[in-house]
Structures are given as structure tokens and as C-alpha cells.
N, C-alpha and C positions, 0 to 999 in steps of 0.2 A: 925804680919799679921792682919791688922785691916781693917774693912769695915765700911765706914760712909755713911749714906744716906743723899743726898743733895736735890734732886728735884724729882717731881712726886710722892710724898709720901702723901697718902690720897688725891691726885689730879691726873688729867689725863694727864697734859702736863708738860714740863720742865724736862724731865728725866735726872738724873745725879747721879752717884755713885762714891765715892772716895775710893781707896784702897791704903794702905801703906803696902808694903811687899817686902822682899828681898832687902831692901835698896832703893826701888824705889817708886815714887809717881805716881799713875795712876788714870785715869777716865774711866768709862764706860758710854759713851754718855755725851753730854753737850748741852742740849736742851733749847729752848726758851719757856717760858710760853705763852699760848694763851688762849683767852677768860677770864672767871672769875677766879680770884686768891683767893683761900680760906685761905691759910696758908703761913706764911713767910718761906722762904728757908734759911737754914743755909749757912754761907759763906764757901767757900773752905778752908780747914784747912791750906793750904800752898799757897804761891804766885804762880801765873800762870807760872812764869819763872822756878819754881821748879818742875813742872809736867814733868815727863819723857815720858809717853805714854798715848794715848787715844785709847780705843777700841770702835769702832762705830758700833752699831747694824744695823742701816739703815739711809737713807738720809732724812727722814721727819724732818722738822724744829724743831718740839718739842723734837727731839733727837740730832740734829746737829746744831741748829741755833745760839748757842753762841760760836762756835769754832772760828769765826773771832775775837770776843771780847777777847778770851783767847790768840790769837796771838797778838792782840793789846797790851795786858798787859805783853807780853814778852815770851809766850810759844814758844819754838823752838824744842819740842820733835817730836815724830812720831805719826801719826794717822793711826791706822790699820783698814782696812775695806775691804769688798769684792770688786772685780774689778768693778762690776756694781754700787755698792754704791759709790765708789770713783769717778766714772764718774758723777753720778747723783748729789752727794753732791757738786761737783765743781760748777755746773751750779746753783744749788739751793742757795748756799751761796752768789754767785754774785747777784742773783736776790733779795735776802733778803737785801743785802747791798744797792742795787739800791733803794729799797723801803724805807730804813732808811734815805738815803740821800735825796730822793725826798720829804719825809714828813718834814724833817728838813728845807729844802729850802722853802717849801710851808708855813710852820709856820712862818718863818722869814720874808717872803714877806708880809704875813698877818699882822705881827707885825709892819713892817715899815709903812704900810698903816694906821695903827691905832696909829702911832707915838710912838710905843713901841720899846725899844732897843732889837735888835735881840738876843735871848738868847738860842735858841734851837740848839743842835748839834746832829748828828746821833749817835745811839748806837755804830755803827762801819761803816767803809767806804769800798769802793771797794778795796782799798789797803790792808785792814785787811783781807778781804775775799780771796784775792790772796795769802796773806802770809799763811793763813790756808790751802789753797788748795795745796800749794807746800809741805806741810808736810804729805800728804796722802801717805800711803803705801798699794797698792792694794794686796789682797790675794785671792787665789783660795778657793772655797768651799772645806771643808773636809780635808784640808791639815794642819797637825800639824806644827806649826812654832815656832822655838826656838827664843824667844825675847831676853833673857839672859840665862846664864847657869841654872838659877833657875826659869825661867818663860817660860811656853809654852802656846800657844793659838791656838784655832781652831774655825773656823766659820762654822755653820751648817744652811742650808736653812730652814727658818720658813714660807715661802710662804705669807708674808704680803705685800711685795713690791718687785719690781725687786731688787735683791741684798740683801734683808733683811736676817738677820741671828741671831741665838742664839749664844752667845759667851761662849765657854768653856775655862777656864783658870786654869792651874796647877801651884801652887806655892810650892817651896821646901825651907823650912826655919828650922833651928835647927834640921836638919836630918829628918824632917817630911814633907810629901807632902799632900796638900789639894787641892781639885778641887771644883771650884765654877762655876755655870752655870747661865748666865743672858739670860732670854728668849727673850729679846727684845719684839717686838709686834708679837704675834703669829697669823698667818694668818687663815682666814676662809677656810673651806673645799670646794672643787669643785668650786673655783673661776675661771673665765675666764683667760686665758693666763698663770698664774703662777702655779707651782707645789704645791701639798699639803705639809704642814709642815712635815719635817723630825723629828724623835725623837732621844733622847740621852739616852744611856744605864745606865749611873751611874754618881753620883756626891755626894760630901759631903754636899754642900750647893746649894740652888737654889733661885734665885731672879726672880719671875714671875709677869707678868703684869696681870691686872684684869679689863680691860676696860669694857668688857661685862660679868663680873664674876657673875652677878645676873640675867641674862636674856638668853633666847634661841632664836635662829633664827627659822624661819618657818621650820617645819619638812619636808614638801614636797619641792622638788627642785623648786626654784623660777624661773618663766619664764620671765626673764628680756626682752627678745626679743619681746614677745607678748605685755608686758606692754608698752615698749617704742614705739612699732609700733602703739598701740592704741592712745598714746599721740600725736605722730606726725600726724597721719591720721586726728584726730578730729581737731587739731589746724590748719593744712593746709587747711582743708575743710572750716574753718571759715575765712581763708585768713590771718592768723596770723603767728608769728614766735614762735619757741620753743627755749627759752633761758635757758641754763643749766649752772648754777654756778658750776664749777668743779675744784677739785684739779688738778693742772697741771701735777703732777707726779703720775701715778697709775690709778686714776679714769678716767682721760681723755682717756687713752689708752684702758681701759675696754669698755668705751662707743663707741670708734671707732670699737672695736671688734664686738659689737652688731650691730652697724649700717651697717658694711660691710655685715653681714648676712642678715639684713633686705633688703638691696639693692640687694644682690645676689639672694634672693628668691622673689624679687619684691612684698614684703608684703604691702608696702604703694602704693596705687593705685590712679591714676588720677593726679599725680604730677610729672610724668616723673623722670628724673635723678636729684632729688631735691638737692640743694646745702647744704653742711655742712661746716661751718666755725670753725676752731680752732683758736681762737683769743687770743693767748698767746705765746710770744716768748719762754718762759720757757717750755711750753707744746710741742712746736715744737721741741726744742732741746731734751727734754726728750724722745719724740717719736723716734727720731733718735737713742738714746742710747738703747731704748727697742729693736729696730730692730737689732742693732749691737750685742746685747747679747741674741738674740732669741734662738739659739741652746743650749746655756748653761743653760738658766733660764726658758724657756717656758715649759708648760706641753705638754703631748703627743698629745693632740688634736690640739694645735696650731702648734706644730712642723710638724704634718702630713700635715697641710695646706701648710706650707713652702715648704715641699718636693714635693708638687704638683705644686709649682711655684706660690702659692697664698700668698700675704702678708696679714696676719690676721688683721692688723690694718691700712689698706689703701684701697682706692676704688675710682672709678670715681665719680667726684662731690665733692671731698674733697678739700677744699681751706684753705691754711695756711696764716694767717695774721701776718706779722712781724712788719711792720712800723706803726706808729700812723696814717698815712694817709690811709693805707689799713684798719685799724680798724674803722676809722670814716666812710669810704665809705660803710661799711656793712649796716649801718642803713639808707642809702639813696637808697638802692635797695629794691623795694617793693615786690620782689618775696618771697613767704613763704620759710623759711629757718630754719635750726638748727644752733644755735650759742652756741658753747662751749667755755667758757671763765673763767679765774681765777680772783679773788680767790674764793675758794669753799664755804667760809662763807660770801662772799660779803663785807668784811671789807676793801678791797683794790683792786687795779688793774683795768683792763679794764671792768670787769663785771659790775661795778657801772655805767659806761656810757651806757651799753646795758640795764640795768634796767631803767635808766632814760628815754630811748627812747621807752621802751616796757611795763613797769609796768602799765601805764595808759590806755593801749589799751585792750578792752574787748576780742578781738579776739586772743590775745597772751596767751602763757602758760609759766610760770616760773617753771622749773622742778628741784627740789633738789635731788641730788643723793649721799649725804654724810651727816655725822654728823654736826649739827649746834650747836656750843657752846653757852651757856647762855651769853647774853650780845652782841651777834653779830647781824648784820642786817639780816642775813639769818634766825636766830632763830625768830626774830621779825616777819618776813614774814610768816613763817610756823605756827606761833601762831596766825595769823589772823590780823595783823596790817592793818588799813584802810588807813594809810598815813605814808610815810617815808620821811626822809630828805636826799637829795642827792645834793652835791655841793651847799649847801646853799639854795636849793629850795625844797618846800614841794611837793611831788609827790603822787597823789592818786593811791591806789592799786586797779585796776579793772581787771587786767589779772587773769587768773586762776592759782592758786598756787597748785602745785602737788609735791608729794614726793615719790620716789621709796625707800621704807623702807627695801626691802630685800637685797639691795646692801651694803655689808660691807666687808672691808678688815680685820676685826678682828674676831678671833675665839670667839664663845659664851661660855657660862658656860661649856657645854658639850665638846666643842672643846678644851678648856683649860684643862679639866680633862683628856681627851684622850691624850693630849700631855704629861701630867704628868704620865700617865700609861706607857709611853714608857720607863721609868726608870726601869731597872731590879733590880738595887740597889737604893732604895729611899734615897733622901737626909736626913740627920739627922735634918736639920733645913731649913724651907722654909720661905722666906720673900715675902710678897705680896705688890706690888707697882702699880703705873700707873692705878689708878681707882678712881672713885668718893669716897668721904669721907667714907660713910658707906659701900660701895661696897667692899672696901679692907678688912674690918673687916669681913663682911659676907662671902667673898670668903675664907678667912683664916680659918674660922670655918668649911666651907665646906671641905676644904683640910684635916683638922684634922679628921673629921668624915669619910671621904671617904678612906683615906690612913693610918690613925693612925700616921701621922707625926706631929711634932711640926711646927706650922705655925703662923706667926706674921706679923701684918701690922704696919711698923714703921712710925713715924713722922720724918720730916727732922731734922737732927742733931743726930739721934740715931747712936750709935757706937757699933760694935760687934767685938769681938776677935775671928778670924777664927781658930787660933791655939788651943786655949783653949775651944772654943765652948761656950762662955758666953757673955752676954751683959755687956759692960763696962758702957754704959749710955743709958737710954731710955728717949728720948725727949718727951715733951708734944707739942701738936699742938698750935702754936702761930698764932692767927687770923691775916690775912694780913690787913694792913692799906691801904685804897685806896689812891694812890698817883697820883699827877699830872705828866704829862710827864716830864721826867728829863730835868732840865734846865742847861744851861752852867754855871759852877762855876769857871772853869779855862779854859784857852785857850786850844784848841785841840793840839797845838804844845807843850805846857807845859805838857799836859797829856802824850804825847809821851815820853817826857824826864823822867817823873816819871816812866813810864813803863820800859824804858831803864835802869834806876837805879835799879829797882827790878830785872831785868835780870842780871845785873852786880853783885848784891849781891848773887843771886843764884849761879852764876859761882864762886864767891869767896868761898862760902861754899864748893863747889865741889873740889876746888883747894887744900883742906887740904891733899889729898892723892897724889898730884902731886910730882914730883921730886923737891928737894929744889931749883935747879937752875931755873926751870920753874916758881916756885912760886916767886922767887926773880925778875925774868925778868918781870913777870906780875905786881908785885907791883911797879916796877920802871916805867912801862908804865902808870899805873893809876896815879902815883904821877906826872909824866911829863904832863899828860893831865890836871890834876888839876892845876898845876903851870901855864899852858898856859891860862886857863880861869879865874884864880884868878887875872891875870894881866889886 
């Protein structure tokens, strides 16, 4: 019964934990790294084809984004997630695959113009995203599910994103049962739309995030509606647009919730039924999924609106842009408007086109409503860049740059501590992950002082024996080497063949316990296939 830390250790993104227990190989999350990468991640201890199960805490790409790569390399197990997460991750993985393929195509076109041999291939394709989506197993909140005779899992709402969950897993091995809890990303209190995080009563071990483990949100309840009203009013009075780079899933729906209230109370004056554009196919699909799961996942205030016949995230004047033509048309309309577009950190997607059309205009406002990672265009803008490069062109920054700092989907230090206080029986060991380098260590020290528990911030590669309660290996942080975008070294088709070979070997190892007649027939089929291709 071993736990190995793979990703988001002394870092904020790329969450991944590997468990070997009860004869099975499992992952909790398999996320993509975003923004600056400080440390190298350890490789998975086994081939992708040998992984039996993935337990997914929520749909954000830094927790789910490498699942198509896992499928590409031969994974054919089950991905357990809540019903809402399964729906969201389906569309988000396809969107991620589209971005990967688009970027590879763009780089290859650029290479051909410069007489370079096309070398770039996408990290994964739409086919890989589809393969991963087919492996999703939707689960209800709070339902104990028997995965095998020795493994039981339950998902508990943590209020970070629609469908987000802490994962409770019970393992029984050698006559002993151990329970480990993975917090996922713990949600902030009193967020719009979503419920507050639920607590868990007991565990032997806990793996907790620490994104905001060293800071506090404002004590007073933040008045998002008033601030957003102020920004819209001032910008429209100048004749400009309010451009909001926003994460398509979660933050966009929160903004729609606030704007519905602004419109219902007619807080913005002199501009009639002003238009609001959601320019992101992903955000449009995600909003539909939010509506579908409203009664199961929304908080009491949002549900109360629904029971009155009011959709809390829709209103008159809301315009949804799906096609590229609809997106381009937005910037040819001179009416002052709100434009909500992805990506939230401005590193990809349609938002870059809107920035190109609006950054140089003094009358416009660029309003940031989420975390901007180091090294992203969004971070450069909020830090005061005078000029940025978009589509090969230098664009002067003359628009007003604003940031709504109170809006956060993550619990702060006190929120994380309150979630830990939910344990009636404290874990004997707590592992602190998913935070900036020093924050993980600081929060581990805080947990020890507050609760008297053993708390540790592991580096990637650290391995812990859950049965004996000891560290088998404590890794040191290996600084990441800045790498160029991966280049094509073997053909994509040959890569598929290698992945198929890994999958075959994983199946051969599992065949050891088959009936002899089945093993013999399998061996004959493999030999026959080899004979065919050797000729």
C-alpha cells in the first residue's frame, strides 16, 4: 500500500498522485502543468497501460489535462468522477486537444514559410481526448462505491468548481484497512452559485492543497456586484468596452451571476440593456452543464432563484458567440459592451484577438478576475507592461487595467484550516501539496502548530508506505530545465504502435492468472500476428 507523489509538489499545477494497493495501480488526478515550472516531476512508476483506475477530483486542466495523454499511451481503465465533473471534463479535454492540434499546425505552417522541416506534433489529439472521455465513470456525491472487494471510494463536495470533490478511499490489505483523503482544491466560503465545502469526519491520511495557505481573503464580504457595476459604468461612459479574460468553466458562470443581478436592479444607468458577449464555445457548453446540474450543485440562494423561474446565470442582452465569424463581428460593433472570453490568463484562445482590438484604446478596460501565473501575458499586463506582442505585432497598452482581487475559487489559510477542523479523528499524517514552493512548507508548519499532527510537504518522487506509516523515500527538489516545445522525434503513427505495444505487455502480465487454455490461445494469437507482419 504505497503512495507516490508525482505532480503539484512544491508547485501549484500539474496535480498527480500514484497509489499501488490491493494489487491495483491508481492515480488521483493527472493534470497538466501551467505557467512557470520550478521542479522536475517524477515519471509514473508504471506504464500507462498498467494503470487500473483514476480518481478525478475536478475538471480543471491542472488536474485532468493529461488524461488524453494517458489514453494515448494505452490506459484503458476507469476514470471515476462526479457526474458534473464527468460532463465538464469531457468538453474541457476536447477543447485542450483542439488547442494542442491548432498550435502544432500553426508552428508547422510557420516552419514551412521559413523553409524548416515541420517537426511539431500535438501533445495529444482529439482522438485521444475522445478515448479518455469514454473511460469516465460518473458518480453521485456522498455515495460509497465498491471499486473492488478491497477498494471503496466516496466523493464529497468541496465547493471549488461545479462537481469538485474531495476523494475518500478505503484500502484493505493484509487484513488492515486504511483510509486516505485527497482534498482536491478546497473552495472559498460564500461563493456565488456553489455550496460551501463539506467536511469529512475521519481519515488515517490526508493530502491537502495549499494554494492560498499563506494568505487571507478580505474579512468583510466582498461586494463583487458593486465593483463590477463601477467598472462597467465608468468604461461605458467613456465609450469603451469592458474586456474580461475569464476561465471558461467556473469564473465565467460567476460573472454571469453578478451581471444578471446588475441588470435586474438596473445598476448601470444610461446604457439601456447593454450587450454582454460570452465569446468561448467551451464557456457556452460549460454554462449549459451548470444549468443542467443546478438543483444538485447550486447553493440555496441560486436554487431559490430557480424556483422563482429565474435562471441565475442568464439574462436579456446575453449573446453567445460560437463561430469564428461571430467572434470577429464583436469588434466591428461600436456599441459599448462587456466581452467575456477565454483563456483566463490570455495565453491562448479568442481573448488574444479581443486584446489586440481593445488594449490600445484609452476608453476601454481590461478586467482580470482570476489568478495570473508568472510568465503569462495576463501577469505581464497586471504588472504594468507598456507594450505586448500579439500575433507578431507590438500593441501599446493604453486601456485601463483592473483586477477584481476578491474573487477566488480557493479557500484561504483560514478556510483550509476550517476544512481540517471537520475531522473528528485527525489523520496521523498530513501531506501538503498544490502550493508555491515555500507556501507548502509554511502551511505544513501551520498544521503542526494548530492541530499537533505530523505534516510534510513532499517533493515529486517521494514515496510513503501507507500500511506501515513510514517514508520509503524522501525526494529532493530537482530544478526544472527550461525546455523548448517538444519536437517530433518519431512519427505520430509509430508512437501509436509503441503505445499499443505497452498496452499488450500490460495485458500479458495480467494474463498470468488466467486459465491455461486462455493463456495458450492468447499466445497463439500473438504469434500468428507476428508471423503475419514478419512476412
